[in-house]
C-alpha positions, -999 to 999 in steps of 0.1 A, spaced: 18 -135 -143 47 -157 -153 35 -189 -137 60 -211 -155 90 -191 -143 76 -190 -108 71 -227 -107 107 -231 -121 121 -210 -93 102 -229 -66 116 -261 -81 151 -247 -83 153 -238 -46 140 -272 -36 169 -289 -53 204 -294 -38 233 -272 -45 239 -234 -46 228 -214 -76 242 -179 -86 216 -152 -93 234 -123 -109 218 -88 -104 206 -73 -137 193 -38 -142 177 -37 -176 165 -60 -204 199 -61 -222 217 -72 -191 190 -98 -186 196 -112 -221 233 -112 -217 231 -130 -184 207 -156 -199 231 -163 -227 258 -170 -201 237 -199 -188 223 -187 -155 191 -204 -143 176 -174 -125 181 -136 -123 176 -109 -98 167 -72 -101 189 -58 -73 179 -26 -56 214 -10 -57 217 -19 -94 183 -6 -103 189 26 -84 223 32 -99 211 24 -134 186 52 -131 213 75 -117 193 77 -85 196 57 -53 174 28 -45 154 48 -18 140 70 -45 125 42 -66 88 37 -63 69 4 -67 58 14 -102 94 22 -112 104 -13 -102 73 -29 -118 82 -11 -150 117 -27 -149 102 -61 -142 79 -58 -172 108 -48 -194 129 -78 -184 99 -102 -187 94 -91 -223 128 -105 -232 135 -133 -207 115 -162 -193 140 -170 -166 128 -169 -129 133 -134 -115 137 -124 -79 130 -87 -73 143 -64 -45 112 -49 -30 132 -30 -4 112 -22 27 79 -30 9 71 7 4 55 11 38 33 -7 62 16 -41 56 -11 -25 34 16 -12 11 35 -45 12 4 -62 0 1 -38 -29 37 -42 -38 35 -80 -39 4 -79 -62 20 -53 -85 54 -71 -88 38 -105 -92 15 -92 -119 45 -75 -136 62 -109 -139 84 -114 -108 88 -150 -96 99 -139 -61 107 -108 -41 126 -100 -10 116 -75 16 138 -62 44 134 -51 80 147 -16 73 127 16 79 105 31 52 111 56 37 144 39 29 175 59 39 204 65 15 229 64 44 225 26 45 250 27 17 276 44 40 271 17 67 244 33 88 220 4 92 187 8 110 160 -18 115 124 -18 125 111 -38 154 108 -75 146 71 -76 152 65 -50 125 85 -71 100 64 -102 109 33 -82 100 48 -74 66 56 -110 60 21 -120 68 8 -94 44 32 -105 17 23 -142 19 -15 -134 19 -12 -111 -11 4 -135 -36 -19 -150 -61 3 -179 -71 12 -201 -41 46 -209 -58 55 -172 -57 85 -171 -33 86 -146 -4 122 -140 8 126 -121 41 159 -102 46 173 -90 80 200 -64 85 199 -69 123 233 -87 126 252 -55 120 230 -34 143 220 -58 171 245 -87 168 245 -122 154 221 -137 180 194 -111 173 198 -116 136 193 -154 140 163 -148 163 147 -127 136 155 -152 109 137 -180 127 108 -157 136 105 -147 99 104 -184 89 77 -191 114 58 -161 100 58 -177 66 89 -166 47 100 -191 21 136 -180 21 159 -159 43 185 -134 31 211 -126 57 241 -103 61 266 -119 85 295 -98 97 323 -123 93 331 -157 79 324 -175 112 289 -161 113 284 -170 76 295 -206 83 273 -209 114 241 -195 99 229 -228 83 232 -245 116 213 -217 135 186 -213 108 180 -249 99 145 -249 85 147 -226 54 168 -220 23 194 -192 28 205 -164 4 239 -148 7 246 -115 -9 280 -109 -25 285 -72 -25 317 -65 -45 334 -33 -37 319 -30 -2 338 -9 22 328 -28 53 349 -60 49 318 -81 44 329 -114 29 326 -120 -8 326 -158 -13 326 -183 -41 296 -205 -50 315 -236 -38 322 -220 -4 286 -210 0 274 -244 -12 297 -261 14 282 -239 41 247 -248 32 234 -217 12 210 -221 -17 216 -188 -35 246 -166 -41 230 -133 -49 256 -113 -68 242 -78 -61 266 -51 -73 290 -66 -98 270 -59 -130 269 -22 -122 306 -21 -112 319 -38 -143 296 -17 -166 307 15 -149 344 6 -150 342 1 -187 322 33 -194 344 55 -171 375 43 -189 360 45 -224 344 80 -220 376 94 -205 397 80 -233 373 93 -259 372 128 -244 409 130 -238 422 116 -271 393 123 -295 393 87 -308 377 55 -296 408 33 -293 388 2 -299 399 -29 -319 375 -31 -348 376 -69 -351 367 -72 -315 339 -47 -318 325 -66 -348 323 -96 -325 308 -78 -296 282 -60 -317 272 -94 -333 269 -108 -298 247 -80 -287 225 -83 -317 221 -120 -311 212 -113 -275 185 -88 -284 171 -111 -311 179 -92 -343 185 -124 -362 150 -135 -354 137 -102 -366 157 -105 -399 141 -139 -405 106 -126 -398 112 -97 -422 126 -121 -448 95 -142 -446 70 -113 -446 87 -86 -467 106 -106 -493 142 -110 -502 167 -88 -484 184 -62 -505 218 -59 -489 237 -26 -493 268 -28 -516 302 -24 -500 
């Protein structure tokens, strides 16, 4: 378990202000995000599912734990992990918490959607379980964690399906059940502004979902800070910008037969990637253990 990262995350959410947690999907994206200066990262479900060319509903708990371990090998930053619907009933939630905490997560969020998760969520068909079932899952999650600093975040999707009032009722019930943070999906700016007033006793997480088709707000850190949120969870952007670049590059390469890249820029990018993955440290280690480097001529 990464107890230092877990303690750092618990300390971070106790401090004032709003922090951005960018969604990552593999170790390289984690290292690049870390070099940008973020204090915490998140393994978002959509990003993980898209990265594997599957949807999130097809990811098992061991698939996600494997990704956590890969990120933890290269980054010591606090890491919040999307645990979806907890892979089942409270017994399965308990196992998921133990598995992801042992893999190196600092926090996880579970949602009040049905399990098995349904892909049609991504087309706007949102379905939630009874509140009492979610409360049982939260109890199981809080009991399963080994490190008391490990943060359990409860997510509700009920505002879209049952209205703002029901979403707020669930948020406060989940706090009473033991959730350390609440992740919400308000339907408009007024609801987003009012949530802090209506859920006063817990830190709130807002999810920015760039490219969403449902007119859900995408806000700045300053806006969310002013409205009382603790975390801006940037869930989709990393996949969107990566895909944009690859779609454009592969199409150009296939159409023209040449890469069309500026070599000086690519030298800079490649050097930045190599720094991010630690090649320079490996060079120094080899220099110390294998002797003088023999650089190729030319």
